[in-house]
C-alpha distance (Angstrom), angle and dihedral (degrees) to the residues before:
residue distance angle dihedral
M1 . . .
T2 3.77 . .
V3 3.84 119.8 .
W4 3.81 123.5 -165.9
S5 3.78 122.4 -167.3
R6 3.78 137.5 167.1
T7 3.79 136.1 169.6
V8 3.72 124.8 -137.9
V9 3.79 123.7 -166.7
A10 3.81 132.4 -171.8
G11 3.75 95.7 -160.4
W12 3.85 90.3 -171.8
L13 3.82 92.3 58.8
V14 3.83 92.2 50.0
A15 3.78 92.1 46.9
L16 3.82 92.0 47.1
G17 3.77 90.2 51.0
A18 3.83 93.2 48.9
V19 3.75 94.4 44.3
S20 3.83 95.4 46.1
A21 3.89 89.1 48.6
V22 3.82 90.4 54.5
G23 3.82 90.3 44.5
F24 3.82 92.3 49.8
V25 3.92 92.1 51.4
V26 3.83 92.7 45.7
A27 3.79 92.9 46.4
G28 3.84 90.4 47.4
L29 3.81 89.9 52.9
L30 3.80 93.8 45.6
V31 3.79 100.2 45.3
D32 3.74 110.1 69.8
G33 3.79 114.9 -115.2
Q34 3.78 95.5 -3.4
L35 3.80 102.2 99.1
P36 3.85 92.8 106.3
L37 3.73 89.9 53.3
F38 3.64 93.6 53.2
L39 3.75 94.0 43.5
W40 3.72 89.2 57.6
L41 3.83 87.6 61.0
L42 3.84 92.2 58.4
P43 3.74 96.2 86.6
A44 3.82 89.6 63.0
S45 3.78 89.9 55.3
A46 3.77 90.9 45.4
A47 3.86 91.4 52.5
L48 3.82 89.7 53.6
V49 3.84 90.6 51.3
I50 3.78 94.3 44.2
T51 3.83 98.8 46.4
G52 3.84 93.8 38.1
A53 3.84 94.0 84.9
V54 3.82 123.9 35.1
R55 3.79 135.9 173.8
V56 3.83 117.3 -142.5
T57 3.81 114.8 -157.2
V58 3.82 129.7 -176.5
T59 3.93 115.0 -163.3
D60 3.81 130.7 166.4
R61 3.86 86.6 -92.8
D62 3.84 107.0 42.9
V63 3.78 152.9 -27.0
T64 3.80 112.5 -98.7
V65 3.81 129.7 -169.5
H66 3.73 115.1 -170.3
A67 3.75 137.6 170.9
V68 3.74 113.5 -102.6
V69 3.85 92.3 -146.7
L70 3.78 95.6 45.9
P71 3.84 110.0 19.7
L72 3.82 92.3 -171.6
V73 3.86 86.7 73.2
R74 3.73 99.0 83.6
R75 3.78 147.1 140.5
R76 3.81 116.3 -145.7
I77 3.75 121.8 -170.3
P78 3.80 116.8 -173.1
H79 3.80 117.0 -142.7
S80 3.70 89.9 -117.0
R81 3.78 89.3 67.8
I82 3.84 95.3 50.5
R83 3.78 120.9 88.4
E84 3.78 97.4 -177.1
A85 3.89 142.1 -16.3
S86 3.69 126.7 -143.5
A87 3.83 138.7 167.2
R88 3.83 126.9 -135.3
L89 3.71 140.1 153.9
S90 3.83 109.9 -90.3
R91 3.82 137.6 -178.5
P92 3.81 123.8 -145.6
M93 3.83 91.6 -121.5
E94 3.77 93.0 58.7
L95 3.83 88.4 49.6
G96 3.86 94.7 51.5
G97 3.79 98.0 -92.3
W98 3.83 138.8 -66.7
G99 3.76 122.4 -28.0
Y100 3.77 130.3 12.6
R101 3.79 106.5 -12.3
W102 3.88 136.4 -173.5
M103 3.78 121.6 -159.7
P104 3.79 130.2 160.8
G105 3.70 105.4 -70.8
Q106 3.75 95.3 -3.1
T107 3.88 140.0 75.9
S108 3.72 119.2 -173.2
V109 3.81 144.4 -178.9
S110 3.77 103.0 -149.8
L111 3.78 116.8 177.9
R112 3.83 100.0 152.5
A113 3.74 144.5 -6.8
G114 3.81 115.9 -87.1
D115 3.74 139.9 55.5
A116 3.83 114.2 19.3
L117 3.76 134.9 -179.3
W118 3.73 110.9 -131.3
L119 3.85 117.8 -162.1
E120 3.78 118.8 -167.9
L121 3.74 105.3 -155.1
T122 3.81 125.7 -148.7
S123 3.80 87.9 -110.2
G124 3.86 88.8 66.2
K125 3.86 91.2 -110.8
F126 3.85 125.2 116.1
F127 3.79 132.6 -127.5
V128 3.86 114.0 -161.9
V129 3.71 131.2 -175.7
T130 3.84 123.8 178.4
V131 3.81 106.4 -132.6
D132 3.87 137.5 143.5
D133 3.76 117.6 -98.2
A134 3.76 93.0 22.3
G135 3.79 90.5 154.0
E136 3.72 91.2 63.1
A137 3.81 91.9 46.8
A138 3.82 89.2 49.2
E139 3.76 92.1 52.1
L140 3.80 92.1 50.0
V141 3.81 94.0 46.5
N142 3.81 91.1 49.8
G143 3.84 90.2 51.7
Y144 3.75 91.8 51.1
V145 3.84 92.8 44.6
S146 3.85 90.8 52.2
Q147 3.84 88.6 49.2
A148 3.75 90.7 51.0
K149 3.90 92.6 47.8
G150 3.87 88.5 50.1
A151 3.73 93.1 50.5
Q152 3.82 89.6 50.4
R153 3.79 91.7 53.8
R154 3.81 93.5 57.4
């Protein structure tokens, strides 16, 4: 069994999340009676920190994208749900922006411009993640997908 794994980090997203969290807490402590308001803003900061660094892994069972900071936050796609994988250069704006994005027919994890793994799902939708060596990942996924299809035909 071959396993492929890469980590992609948008340092500016993680830093923005950390700095804004500190800022919200400090502002909440300095502005009389406003601590609850600023504490309500902390989840936005946490979301930036959590989604700012992800690990993409391809195994013989699935493709998984999980947050480095909080690995329980993950998206797992079994090979049985993948029609085809490909790699192409992508920009955050064509994927809906930076971070974890939902668009009609497409979900993406976009942390930078460049190489991206595109998974066409059997539902006709796409899952995209920007990651180095996406071509290598796509090749491995396609091999596992064809093995899974061959096993289903038997």
